[in-house]
N, CA, C and O atoms as CSV, one atom per row, in Angstrom:
chain,resi,resn,atom,element,x,y,z
A,1,UNK,N,N,17.618,4.032,-5.415
A,1,UNK,CA,C,17.378,3.198,-4.257
A,1,UNK,C,C,17.146,1.744,-4.672
A,1,UNK,O,O,17.574,0.830,-3.966
A,2,UNK,N,N,16.479,1.515,-5.801
A,2,UNK,CA,C,16.231,0.166,-6.302
A,2,UNK,C,C,15.544,-0.746,-5.297
A,2,UNK,O,O,15.852,-1.936,-5.231
A,3,UNK,N,N,14.654,-0.224,-4.546
A,3,UNK,CA,C,13.885,-1.013,-3.578
A,3,UNK,C,C,12.402,-0.826,-3.873
A,3,UNK,O,O,11.992,0.153,-4.496
A,4,UNK,N,N,11.616,-1.783,-3.415
A,4,UNK,CA,C,10.173,-1.683,-3.630
A,4,UNK,C,C,9.440,-1.870,-2.311
A,4,UNK,O,O,9.809,-2.700,-1.480
A,5,UNK,N,N,8.398,-1.080,-2.146
A,5,UNK,CA,C,7.622,-1.072,-0.911
A,5,UNK,C,C,6.139,-1.043,-1.237
A,5,UNK,O,O,5.716,-0.497,-2.255
A,6,UNK,N,N,5.364,-1.641,-0.353
A,6,UNK,CA,C,3.910,-1.537,-0.420
A,6,UNK,C,C,3.457,-0.718,0.779
A,6,UNK,O,O,3.956,-0.899,1.890
A,7,UNK,N,N,2.523,0.171,0.549
A,7,UNK,CA,C,1.958,0.988,1.624
A,7,UNK,C,C,0.456,0.719,1.655
A,7,UNK,O,O,-0.255,0.998,0.691
A,8,UNK,N,N,-0.015,0.173,2.776
A,8,UNK,CA,C,-1.434,-0.126,2.968
A,8,UNK,C,C,-2.060,0.968,3.810
A,8,UNK,O,O,-1.623,1.234,4.929
A,9,UNK,N,N,-3.085,1.599,3.264
A,9,UNK,CA,C,-3.756,2.688,3.957
A,9,UNK,C,C,-3.243,4.013,3.440
A,9,UNK,O,O,-2.079,4.359,3.642
A,10,UNK,N,N,-4.103,4.749,2.778
A,10,UNK,CA,C,-3.690,5.986,2.124
A,10,UNK,C,C,-4.314,7.211,2.762
A,10,UNK,O,O,-4.749,8.138,2.079
A,11,UNK,N,N,-4.349,7.196,4.071
A,11,UNK,CA,C,-4.723,8.400,4.799
A,11,UNK,C,C,-3.549,9.367,4.750
A,11,UNK,O,O,-2.634,9.190,3.947
A,12,UNK,N,N,-3.565,10.356,5.576
A,12,UNK,CA,C,-2.504,11.372,5.570
A,12,UNK,C,C,-1.117,10.755,5.770
A,12,UNK,O,O,-0.179,11.089,5.046
A,13,UNK,N,N,-0.987,9.854,6.752
A,13,UNK,CA,C,0.308,9.228,7.015
A,13,UNK,C,C,0.745,8.342,5.848
A,13,UNK,O,O,1.889,8.433,5.401
A,14,UNK,N,N,-0.142,7.496,5.355
A,14,UNK,CA,C,0.197,6.602,4.253
A,14,UNK,C,C,0.612,7.353,2.998
A,14,UNK,O,O,1.569,6.967,2.328
A,15,UNK,N,N,-0.101,8.422,2.681
A,15,UNK,CA,C,0.271,9.237,1.511
A,15,UNK,C,C,1.641,9.869,1.698
A,15,UNK,O,O,2.435,9.925,0.759
A,16,UNK,N,N,1.920,10.344,2.902
A,16,UNK,CA,C,3.233,10.949,3.176
A,16,UNK,C,C,4.347,9.930,3.007
A,16,UNK,O,O,5.397,10.238,2.444
A,17,UNK,N,N,4.118,8.715,3.493
A,17,UNK,CA,C,5.117,7.652,3.340
A,17,UNK,C,C,5.341,7.356,1.858
A,17,UNK,O,O,6.483,7.219,1.421
A,18,UNK,N,N,4.270,7.259,1.092
A,18,UNK,CA,C,4.392,7.011,-0.350
A,18,UNK,C,C,5.247,8.074,-1.025
A,18,UNK,O,O,6.147,7.752,-1.800
A,19,UNK,N,N,4.966,9.333,-0.732
A,19,UNK,CA,C,5.710,10.422,-1.365
A,19,UNK,C,C,7.179,10.411,-0.958
A,19,UNK,O,O,8.053,10.630,-1.796
A,20,UNK,N,N,7.458,10.161,0.303
A,20,UNK,CA,C,8.853,10.116,0.766
A,20,UNK,C,C,9.613,8.976,0.095
A,20,UNK,O,O,10.744,9.163,-0.353
A,21,UNK,N,N,9.000,7.803,0.024
A,21,UNK,CA,C,9.657,6.662,-0.612
A,21,UNK,C,C,9.918,6.928,-2.089
A,21,UNK,O,O,10.984,6.581,-2.599
A,22,UNK,N,N,8.965,7.536,-2.780
A,22,UNK,CA,C,9.159,7.865,-4.190
A,22,UNK,C,C,10.292,8.868,-4.361
A,22,UNK,O,O,11.090,8.746,-5.291
A,23,UNK,N,N,10.373,9.857,-3.474
A,23,UNK,CA,C,11.460,10.840,-3.547
A,23,UNK,C,C,12.819,10.185,-3.339
A,23,UNK,O,O,13.828,10.663,-3.857
A,24,UNK,N,N,12.845,9.096,-2.583
A,24,UNK,CA,C,14.090,8.360,-2.351
A,24,UNK,C,C,14.417,7.396,-3.489
A,24,UNK,O,O,15.447,6.723,-3.459
A,25,UNK,N,N,13.542,7.330,-4.487
A,25,UNK,CA,C,13.799,6.503,-5.655
A,25,UNK,C,C,13.251,5.092,-5.582
A,25,UNK,O,O,13.607,4.248,-6.404
A,26,UNK,N,N,12.403,4.824,-4.626
A,26,UNK,CA,C,11.826,3.486,-4.479
A,26,UNK,C,C,10.623,3.308,-5.396
A,26,UNK,O,O,9.984,4.280,-5.800
A,27,UNK,N,N,10.325,2.055,-5.716
A,27,UNK,CA,C,9.067,1.714,-6.360
A,27,UNK,C,C,8.037,1.560,-5.255
A,27,UNK,O,O,8.307,0.917,-4.241
A,28,UNK,N,N,6.863,2.142,-5.439
A,28,UNK,CA,C,5.849,2.128,-4.386
A,28,UNK,C,C,4.525,1.601,-4.923
A,28,UNK,O,O,3.993,2.093,-5.918
A,29,UNK,N,N,4.011,0.584,-4.235
A,29,UNK,CA,C,2.675,0.064,-4.469
A,29,UNK,C,C,1.783,0.630,-3.376
A,29,UNK,O,O,1.961,0.301,-2.203
A,30,UNK,N,N,0.834,1.470,-3.740
A,30,UNK,CA,C,-0.083,2.094,-2.783
A,30,UNK,C,C,-1.402,1.330,-2.796
A,30,UNK,O,O,-1.997,1.120,-3.853
A,31,UNK,N,N,-1.858,0.913,-1.603
A,31,UNK,CA,C,-3.043,0.064,-1.502
A,31,UNK,C,C,-4.030,0.658,-0.502
A,31,UNK,O,O,-3.652,1.077,0.592
A,32,UNK,N,N,-5.296,0.685,-0.898
A,32,UNK,CA,C,-6.346,1.153,0.001
A,32,UNK,C,C,-7.650,0.494,-0.429
A,32,UNK,O,O,-7.782,0.071,-1.577
A,33,UNK,N,N,-8.599,0.405,0.471
A,33,UNK,CA,C,-9.905,-0.154,0.108
A,33,UNK,C,C,-10.750,0.866,-0.637
A,33,UNK,O,O,-11.695,0.500,-1.337
A,34,UNK,N,N,-10.418,2.138,-0.492
A,34,UNK,CA,C,-11.172,3.233,-1.080
A,34,UNK,C,C,-10.578,3.593,-2.445
A,34,UNK,O,O,-9.459,4.097,-2.533
A,35,UNK,N,N,-11.333,3.329,-3.489
A,35,UNK,CA,C,-10.832,3.588,-4.839
A,35,UNK,C,C,-10.520,5.070,-5.074
A,35,UNK,O,O,-9.620,5.393,-5.849
A,36,UNK,N,N,-11.240,5.957,-4.425
A,36,UNK,CA,C,-10.961,7.389,-4.568
A,36,UNK,C,C,-9.561,7.717,-4.051
A,36,UNK,O,O,-8.869,8.560,-4.623
A,37,UNK,N,N,-9.146,7.059,-2.979
A,37,UNK,CA,C,-7.803,7.285,-2.432
A,37,UNK,C,C,-6.733,6.793,-3.401
A,37,UNK,O,O,-5.730,7.474,-3.615
A,38,UNK,N,N,-6.940,5.617,-3.988
A,38,UNK,CA,C,-5.930,5.087,-4.909
A,38,UNK,C,C,-5.886,5.895,-6.200
A,38,UNK,O,O,-4.815,6.087,-6.776
A,39,UNK,N,N,-7.033,6.366,-6.652
A,39,UNK,CA,C,-7.066,7.201,-7.855
A,39,UNK,C,C,-6.333,8.518,-7.612
A,39,UNK,O,O,-5.624,9.009,-8.490
A,40,UNK,N,N,-6.503,9.080,-6.432
A,40,UNK,CA,C,-5.885,10.373,-6.113
A,40,UNK,C,C,-4.364,10.304,-6.084
A,40,UNK,O,O,-3.700,11.297,-6.382
A,41,UNK,N,N,-3.800,9.153,-5.732
A,41,UNK,CA,C,-2.344,9.055,-5.612
A,41,UNK,C,C,-1.699,8.321,-6.794
A,41,UNK,O,O,-0.474,8.228,-6.869
A,42,UNK,N,N,-2.507,7.809,-7.702
A,42,UNK,CA,C,-2.016,6.958,-8.786
A,42,UNK,C,C,-0.896,7.586,-9.614
A,42,UNK,O,O,0.029,6.885,-10.023
A,43,UNK,N,N,-0.960,8.876,-9.865
A,43,UNK,CA,C,0.067,9.531,-10.682
A,43,UNK,C,C,1.368,9.764,-9.926
A,43,UNK,O,O,2.386,10.096,-10.533
A,44,UNK,N,N,1.345,9.592,-8.610
A,44,UNK,CA,C,2.514,9.883,-7.781
A,44,UNK,C,C,3.302,8.646,-7.370
A,44,UNK,O,O,4.386,8.768,-6.800
A,45,UNK,N,N,2.770,7.450,-7.651
A,45,UNK,CA,C,3.419,6.208,-7.220
A,45,UNK,C,C,3.586,5.271,-8.413
A,45,UNK,O,O,3.065,5.528,-9.498
A,46,UNK,N,N,4.317,4.185,-8.195
A,46,UNK,CA,C,4.530,3.208,-9.259
A,46,UNK,C,C,3.230,2.527,-9.645
A,46,UNK,O,O,2.936,2.357,-10.829
A,47,UNK,N,N,2.449,2.137,-8.640
A,47,UNK,CA,C,1.166,1.489,-8.882
A,47,UNK,C,C,0.253,1.733,-7.690
A,47,UNK,O,O,0.707,1.739,-6.546
A,48,UNK,N,N,-1.018,1.932,-7.955
A,48,UNK,CA,C,-2.007,2.116,-6.891
A,48,UNK,C,C,-3.185,1.196,-7.171
A,48,UNK,O,O,-3.707,1.160,-8.285
A,49,UNK,N,N,-3.600,0.449,-6.148
A,49,UNK,CA,C,-4.711,-0.477,-6.319
A,49,UNK,C,C,-5.675,-0.390,-5.145
A,49,UNK,O,O,-5.279,-0.154,-4.004
A,50,UNK,N,N,-6.939,-0.584,-5.456
A,50,UNK,CA,C,-7.973,-0.656,-4.423
A,50,UNK,C,C,-8.347,-2.120,-4.259
A,50,UNK,O,O,-8.709,-2.784,-5.230
A,51,UNK,N,N,-8.263,-2.626,-3.032
A,51,UNK,CA,C,-8.638,-4.010,-2.762
A,51,UNK,C,C,-9.474,-4.075,-1.489
A,51,UNK,O,O,-9.480,-3.150,-0.677
A,52,UNK,N,N,-10.175,-5.187,-1.340
A,52,UNK,CA,C,-10.860,-5.489,-0.087
A,52,UNK,C,C,-9.803,-6.051,0.850
A,52,UNK,O,O,-9.376,-7.194,0.690
A,53,UNK,N,N,-9.385,-5.271,1.808
A,53,UNK,CA,C,-8.275,-5.645,2.687
A,53,UNK,C,C,-8.615,-6.783,3.637
A,53,UNK,O,O,-7.740,-7.257,4.361
A,54,UNK,N,N,-9.863,-7.230,3.650
A,54,UNK,CA,C,-10.247,-8.389,4.458
A,54,UNK,C,C,-10.313,-9.667,3.623
A,54,UNK,O,O,-10.622,-10.735,4.151
A,55,UNK,N,N,-10.028,-9.567,2.338
A,55,UNK,CA,C,-10.059,-10.710,1.435
A,55,UNK,C,C,-8.642,-11.238,1.234
A,55,UNK,O,O,-7.827,-10.614,0.555
A,56,UNK,N,N,-8.359,-12.387,1.829
A,56,UNK,CA,C,-7.014,-12.964,1.759
A,56,UNK,C,C,-6.549,-13.192,0.325
A,56,UNK,O,O,-5.366,-13.031,0.027
A,57,UNK,N,N,-7.453,-13.561,-0.553
A,57,UNK,CA,C,-7.095,-13.816,-1.949
A,57,UNK,C,C,-6.607,-12.548,-2.651
A,57,UNK,O,O,-5.792,-12.628,-3.570
A,58,UNK,N,N,-7.087,-11.402,-2.237
A,58,UNK,CA,C,-6.685,-10.144,-2.866
A,58,UNK,C,C,-5.193,-9.887,-2.687
A,58,UNK,O,O,-4.558,-9.298,-3.563
A,59,UNK,N,N,-4.634,-10.316,-1.575
A,59,UNK,CA,C,-3.216,-10.088,-1.305
A,59,UNK,C,C,-2.309,-10.907,-2.214
A,59,UNK,O,O,-1.203,-10.477,-2.541
A,60,UNK,N,N,-2.769,-12.081,-2.622
A,60,UNK,CA,C,-1.948,-12.964,-3.447
A,60,UNK,C,C,-1.574,-12.324,-4.775
A,60,UNK,O,O,-0.509,-12.614,-5.320
A,61,UNK,N,N,-2.420,-11.468,-5.297
A,61,UNK,CA,C,-2.178,-10.842,-6.598
A,61,UNK,C,C,-1.225,-9.651,-6.521
A,61,UNK,O,O,-0.813,-9.125,-7.555
A,62,UNK,N,N,-0.873,-9.222,-5.319
A,62,UNK,CA,C,-0.066,-8.009,-5.163
A,62,UNK,C,C,1.439,-8.250,-5.249
A,62,UNK,O,O,2.198,-7.295,-5.412
A,63,UNK,N,N,1.886,-9.491,-5.145
A,63,UNK,CA,C,3.318,-9.776,-5.215
A,63,UNK,C,C,4.095,-9.275,-4.016
A,63,UNK,O,O,5.227,-8.813,-4.159
A,64,UNK,N,N,3.503,-9.359,-2.838
A,64,UNK,CA,C,4.154,-8.827,-1.636
A,64,UNK,C,C,5.443,-9.558,-1.283
A,64,UNK,O,O,6.309,-8.991,-0.617
A,65,UNK,N,N,5.583,-10.805,-1.719
A,65,UNK,CA,C,6.816,-11.545,-1.440
A,65,UNK,C,C,8.022,-10.925,-2.125
A,65,UNK,O,O,9.160,-11.174,-1.728
A,66,UNK,N,N,7.780,-10.119,-3.151
A,66,UNK,CA,C,8.866,-9.470,-3.884
A,66,UNK,C,C,9.210,-8.088,-3.341
A,66,UNK,O,O,10.131,-7.439,-3.838
A,67,UNK,N,N,8.489,-7.640,-2.342
A,67,UNK,CA,C,8.708,-6.307,-1.773
A,67,UNK,C,C,9.831,-6.328,-0.739
A,67,UNK,O,O,10.028,-7.316,-0.031
A,68,UNK,N,N,10.556,-5.225,-0.670
A,68,UNK,CA,C,11.592,-5.077,0.355
A,68,UNK,C,C,10.993,-4.691,1.697
A,68,UNK,O,O,11.596,-4.937,2.742
A,69,UNK,N,N,9.818,-4.092,1.676
A,69,UNK,CA,C,9.172,-3.690,2.920
A,69,UNK,C,C,7.712,-3.366,2.693
A,69,UNK,O,O,7.283,-3.068,1.578
A,70,UNK,N,N,6.958,-3.430,3.779
A,70,UNK,CA,C,5.534,-3.124,3.742
A,70,UNK,C,C,5.212,-2.212,4.915
A,70,UNK,O,O,5.613,-2.477,6.048
A,71,UNK,N,N,4.487,-1.137,4.638
A,71,UNK,CA,C,4.035,-0.212,5.677
A,71,UNK,C,C,2.525,-0.374,5.801
A,71,UNK,O,O,1.801,-0.256,4.813
A,72,UNK,N,N,2.052,-0.644,7.016
A,72,UNK,CA,C,0.619,-0.789,7.264
A,72,UNK,C,C,0.166,0.415,8.076
A,72,UNK,O,O,0.565,0.585,9.228
A,73,UNK,N,N,-0.671,1.249,7.467
A,73,UNK,CA,C,-1.125,2.465,8.149
A,73,UNK,C,C,-2.645,2.577,8.116
A,73,UNK,O,O,-3.198,3.652,7.887
A,74,UNK,N,N,-3.304,1.453,8.347
A,74,UNK,CA,C,-4.768,1.426,8.358
A,74,UNK,C,C,-5.240,1.554,9.799
A,74,UNK,O,O,-5.065,0.637,10.600
A,75,UNK,N,N,-5.833,2.684,10.120
A,75,UNK,CA,C,-6.209,2.933,11.510
A,75,UNK,C,C,-7.627,2.503,11.839
A,75,UNK,O,O,-7.932,2.264,13.008
A,76,UNK,N,N,-8.487,2.400,10.870
A,76,UNK,CA,C,-9.891,2.186,11.154
A,76,UNK,C,C,-10.340,0.749,11.292
A,76,UNK,O,O,-11.432,0.500,11.805
A,77,UNK,N,N,-9.530,-0.214,10.849
A,77,UNK,CA,C,-9.994,-1.594,10.819
A,77,UNK,C,C,-8.885,-2.523,11.283
A,77,UNK,O,O,-7.960,-2.816,10.526
A,78,UNK,N,N,-8.973,-2.984,12.514
A,78,UNK,CA,C,-7.947,-3.860,13.073
A,78,UNK,C,C,-7.832,-5.159,12.283
A,78,UNK,O,O,-6.724,-5.644,12.054
A,79,UNK,N,N,-8.953,-5.723,11.867
A,79,UNK,CA,C,-8.931,-6.966,11.101
A,79,UNK,C,C,-8.174,-6.815,9.797
A,79,UNK,O,O,-7.399,-7.697,9.427
A,80,UNK,N,N,-8.385,-5.717,9.096
A,80,UNK,CA,C,-7.682,-5.471,7.838
A,80,UNK,C,C,-6.194,-5.275,8.082
A,80,UNK,O,O,-5.374,-5.733,7.286
A,81,UNK,N,N,-5.837,-4.606,9.163
A,81,UNK,CA,C,-4.419,-4.412,9.491
A,81,UNK,C,C,-3.745,-5.747,9.759
A,81,UNK,O,O,-2.625,-5.980,9.305
A,82,UNK,N,N,-4.417,-6.622,10.491
A,82,UNK,CA,C,-3.854,-7.942,10.785
A,82,UNK,C,C,-3.707,-8.757,9.509
A,82,UNK,O,O,-2.696,-9.435,9.328
A,83,UNK,N,N,-4.696,-8.705,8.620
A,83,UNK,CA,C,-4.606,-9.427,7.346
A,83,UNK,C,C,-3.420,-8.932,6.530
A,83,UNK,O,O,-2.704,-9.740,5.938
A,84,UNK,N,N,-3.201,-7.634,6.485
A,84,UNK,CA,C,-2.086,-7.076,5.720
A,84,UNK,C,C,-0.757,-7.520,6.299
A,84,UNK,O,O,0.170,-7.826,5.549
A,85,UNK,N,N,-0.647,-7.562,7.605
A,85,UNK,CA,C,0.596,-7.979,8.249
A,85,UNK,C,C,0.873,-9.450,7.982
A,85,UNK,O,O,2.023,-9.834,7.766
A,86,UNK,N,N,-0.155,-10.269,7.995
A,86,UNK,CA,C,0.027,-11.706,7.814
A,86,UNK,C,C,0.232,-12.092,6.359
A,86,UNK,O,O,0.729,-13.181,6.073
A,87,UNK,N,N,-0.145,-11.215,5.434
A,87,UNK,CA,C,0.021,-11.522,4.010
A,87,UNK,C,C,1.476,-11.485,3.703
A,87,UNK,O,O,1.871,-11.712,2.560
């Protein structure tokens, strides 16, 4: 596939998206505020990171401008979802 995607939010839906994208041959950056979630999926994706999704500076280090697509699946925090979309 030679494409790269970031997935924000590693609940059930976000994890499913990560696995599907990896099966399609994509590079996947999995992002969540909960380090336990990123640790649990780390072996299944290209890279997994835990960040404060309300910290604008945290997004700058992720290289989102180089991604082909971004999936935002954070249901619990509207502010964090908006920050991810605007990054």
